[in-house]
C-alpha positions, 0 to 999 in steps of 0.5 A: 499499499503506498500510502503507507511506504514510508522512503527513508532517504525522503527525509533529512534527520531532525525533519519530520513528514505528516501525511494524510492517508485514505484506503479501503479495508480491503487495500491493506488485506483486513477481511473481517468476517464479522466487521463491515467497514462502512468507510475508508479507513482514514488516518495522520502519520507523523514520520521523523527522523533523529540521526538513523532511527526512524519514528511514527506516530499515527492515528486511523479513524473509520465507522464499522458495523458489527451485530451487537452480541446480546440483541443480534441487531446490527449497528455501526461504531467509530474505530479509532486507534493510534501507534507508535513505532520506532524503526533502528539500523540496529535492534537487539532483541535482547536489550529491547523486547518492545515491539514497537522498536524494529529494524529497517530492511532497505530503504522503505518501511512499510507500515501496511502490517502494523496499520492492519494490527492496530485496527484489528486489535480495536475491534471489540470482541463482544461489540454492544450496541449500546453498553446497557443493552438488554438482550433478547428474551429468553422464552419468546426472543423479543428484543428486550431494548424495544418492547417488554415482553410478557413471559412468565418468569416462573422457576419450576422444576424444569428450568435450571434454577427451579430447584434452588428456588424449592430449596430456598423457599424450604429453608425459609419456611423451616425457619418460621 
């Protein structure tokens, strides 16, 4: 992806460049089955150089369509991520295990994989349409965010908690 490639020779020592980027998710290989990208991914990446080290500070944002895990309604959410990376001609893994420090291979630094990973890490593993989503009624399947259901919530022997309710009732009657 050309927008995410930076040439080491394009910048002098002590200089910085800011690049505004815009690309589709498929252009960087993002194919997430449970997430639909509603708009292109946009961002701002600052590239600066001190001595031979190259530094990148980036911010990416987009909107994604997901399905709520409680009520199964689709919803759109904004997604925003930031990253900071350092590329050096010599990085000793024994000295620094930090994943943000990398070695430079050649004249061009490609941030495609870093952008991809940064976005994937921001996608929630348990997406909710709202933090207090009520979900679906376990008996009739009514979306409890839209309407109340009038199912009987009687705990009987057939329900998993029915035996517990009977035990509580019998212990309460024995105490009296």
